[in-house]
Each structure stands twice: as C-alpha cells, then as structure tokens.
C-alpha positions in Angstrom: -8.0 -12.9 1.0 -4.8 -14.0 -1.2 -3.6 -10.5 -1.8 -3.7 -9.5 1.8 -1.2 -6.8 3.0 -1.5 -7.9 6.7 -2.4 -10.8 8.6 -3.2 -10.9 12.3 -2.8 -14.2 13.9 -5.2 -14.7 16.9 -4.2 -16.8 19.8 -6.1 -18.0 22.6 -4.6 -19.4 26.1 -5.1 -23.2 26.5 -3.9 -25.6 29.0 -1.7 -28.0 27.2 0.2 -30.7 29.6 -0.5 -29.0 32.9 0.4 -25.4 31.7 -1.1 -22.5 30.0 0.2 -22.1 26.5 -0.8 -19.5 23.7 -2.3 -21.5 20.6 -3.2 -20.2 17.3 -7.1 -20.0 17.0 -7.9 -17.9 14.1 -6.7 -15.1 11.8 -7.8 -11.8 10.5 -6.5 -10.8 7.1 -6.6 -6.9 5.8 -6.6 -6.0 2.3 -5.1 -3.1 0.7 -6.6 0.1 2.2 -7.9 3.1 -0.2 -7.7 6.6 1.1 -8.8 9.6 -0.5 -9.7 13.1 0.2 -13.2 13.7 1.3 -15.2 16.5 -0.8 -16.2 19.2 1.5 -19.7 19.1 -0.1 -20.0 15.7 1.1 -19.2 16.5 4.8 -21.6 17.6 7.6 -22.4 21.2 7.1 -21.3 22.1 10.7 -17.7 21.5 9.5 -18.2 24.4 7.2 -18.2 26.9 10.5 -15.2 25.4 12.0 -12.7 28.1 12.8 -9.7 25.8 12.0 -11.1 24.5 8.7 -8.1 26.0 6.8 -5.7 23.9 8.7 -7.5 20.6 8.4 -7.9 18.0 5.7 -10.6 15.4 5.7 -10.0 11.7 4.2 -12.1 8.9 3.6 -10.4 5.7 4.6 -11.6 2.1 3.4 -9.9 -0.8 5.1 -11.3 -4.4 3.9 -10.8 -7.2 6.1 -11.7 -11.0 6.1 -12.1 -13.5 9.1 -10.3 -16.7 8.5 -12.9 -19.6 8.4 -13.3 -21.1 11.9 -11.9 -24.4 12.6 -14.4 -27.3 12.7 -16.9 -27.4 15.4 -16.5 -23.8 15.9 -18.1 -20.5 15.3 -17.2 -16.9 16.0 -19.6 -15.0 18.2 -18.1 -11.5 18.3 -15.0 -9.8 16.5 -13.4 -6.5 17.6 -11.0 -4.5 14.9 -9.2 -1.8 16.3 -7.0 1.1 14.6 -4.9 3.3 16.5 -3.5 6.2 14.8 -0.2 7.5 16.5 -0.7 11.2 15.6 -3.6 12.5 18.4 -4.3 15.1 15.6 -5.7 12.3 13.2 -9.3 11.8 14.7 -12.5 10.1 13.2 -15.3 12.4 12.2 -17.5 9.7 11.3 -17.5 5.8 11.2 -19.9 3.9 8.9 -21.8 0.8 10.2 -21.0 -2.7 8.8 -23.2 -5.3 7.0 -27.2 -5.0 7.5 -27.0 -8.5 8.6 -24.6 -7.6 11.6 -24.7 -5.3 14.5 -22.0 -3.2 15.2 -20.9 -1.2 18.2 -18.7 1.5 17.0 -16.3 3.5 19.1 -13.9 6.2 18.2 -15.9 9.3 17.1 -13.7 12.4 18.0 -10.7 10.0 18.9 -7.6 8.6 17.4 -8.7 5.2 18.4 -11.4 3.6 16.3 -12.9 0.1 17.1 -15.8 -2.0 15.6 -17.3 -4.5 17.7 -19.2 -6.9 15.7 -22.0 -9.4 16.6 -24.1 -11.3 14.3 -27.7 -10.7 13.9 -28.3 -14.3 14.5 -26.2 -15.6 17.4 -26.6 -19.3 16.5 -25.1 -18.5 13.1 -21.9 -16.6 14.1 -20.1 -14.3 11.9 -19.5 -15.5 8.8 -16.0 -15.6 7.2 -16.4 -13.0 4.6 -15.3 -9.7 3.3 -16.0 -6.6 5.1 -14.8 -2.8 4.8 -14.0 -0.5 7.8 -15.0 3.0 6.6 -14.0 6.1 8.4 -14.0 9.7 7.6 -10.6 11.3 9.2 -9.9 14.5 10.3 -6.3 15.5 10.0 -3.7 18.2 10.0 -3.7 19.9 6.4 0.0 18.9 6.0 -0.6 15.1 6.6 1.0 13.0 4.0 0.9 9.8 5.8 -0.8 7.9 8.7 1.3 5.7 11.3 -0.8 3.5 13.3 -1.5 0.1 14.5 -4.2 -2.8 13.9 -5.6 -5.1 16.5 -8.2 -7.8 16.6 -9.8 -10.3 18.8 -12.6 -13.0 18.2 -14.9 -14.6 20.6 -14.8 -18.1 19.5 -17.5 -20.6 20.5 -17.3 -24.5 20.5 -20.5 -26.1 19.0 -20.2 -29.1 21.0 -17.5 -30.3 23.4 -15.8 -29.4 26.7 -15.5 -25.7 26.6 -18.1 -23.2 25.5 -16.1 -19.9 24.4 -12.7 -18.5 24.5 -11.1 -15.2 23.5 -8.4 -15.1 20.7 -6.6 -12.1 20.2 -3.5 -10.7 18.5 -0.5 -10.8 20.6 0.8 -7.3 19.7 -1.1 -4.8 17.6 0.7 -4.7 14.2 2.2 -1.3 13.2 1.6 0.2 9.7 2.2 3.1 7.5 -0.4 4.3 5.0 0.4 7.3 2.7 -2.2 9.5 1.3 -1.3 8.3 -2.2 -2.6 5.0 -1.1 0.8 3.1 -0.5 0.4 0.7 2.5 3.4 -0.7 4.5 3.0 -3.3 7.5 5.8 -2.9 10.0 7.5 -5.9 11.3 6.2 -6.9 14.7 8.1 -6.1 17.7 
C-alpha cells in the first residue's frame, strides 16, 4: 500500500546467539480511513426508540489495511487487528465481516475496543496479502468532532518447511491516531 497513512511493524521473539531478541517478521499497513455520518434510515429501527437519540451521532468508519507479503517459506495463519477508542462514549454498534473467503471472529459490539480475528477458509493457503477494509458503525456523542485511539495488530506466522512450526508476531505498542469527522487522519509518534 504505497500511500499508507500508518505502518505497524510486527516483531517476533527469536533466539539469537543464546539470547532472545525481537526481530521484524511482518507489517500491516493502513490506508486513509473514511468516516461519514450514518443515515438514520439505514440504522436498526430499534435505535429510533432510544431516549438519548438526540444526544448521539452515528458514524460509518471504513479503515483499509494490507498485510505485507510473507517472507519466503512462510504463510499467515491468522491475524488480529484492534482499534481502541480513547473516549468510552465512542462504541461500536455494528461491525461488518470481512471477505467471503475468510472467517472473521468479530469482537467489540457495545464497547470502545474493536477486534477482527481473521482466519483463512483454507488453512493450507493462509491469509493472502491483499487489501481488506474494516467497517464499523460507531455511536458517539453528538458533539464529537474527532476520534482519538490506537491501532494494534498480531499475525500468526507459520513456516512451511523448517525448524519451527509457528510464532506470533505483534506490534510492540499500539500506534496512536487522531481521525477527524472531516476525514483527516494523523498518526501520532510511537511512545
């Protein structure tokens, strides 16, 4: 993804010269997200009966990402992408599933922490390094003009042939971001 707005390098712990070190194993790159107001007619009719409807705003968030192609002799068996919103008042109302050839365990409805656990439909093929989009309907305070949060990722990497079978590669710290309702995205420096 050449115009990535954020790249999360993923590291796995490996023995090197008698001690364990973190070595870069993969990366997840995120494209420019889109956020736009959700039309109330498109939402679940139950929402129309909420007593706090006048003090809430509903947003649709599209967040594209790509998995870096795996190193030779490796495949990705699973991936988890996590978005955490700083404001406890920003919660997921609905999370759309991923591609039809992938299985996704989705967590976070009703919370400010959202996660996609992706698994390939064919375990032998692994997850392909292609574009995907996380889609979420957010429930936020009516006066919200921006969303502060953090992105995190993990990949289960399997060796096709060789000494080790699988290992977990993860981002060392979640990457902070600011997304405004007019679509501006800023990745904050790692701490």
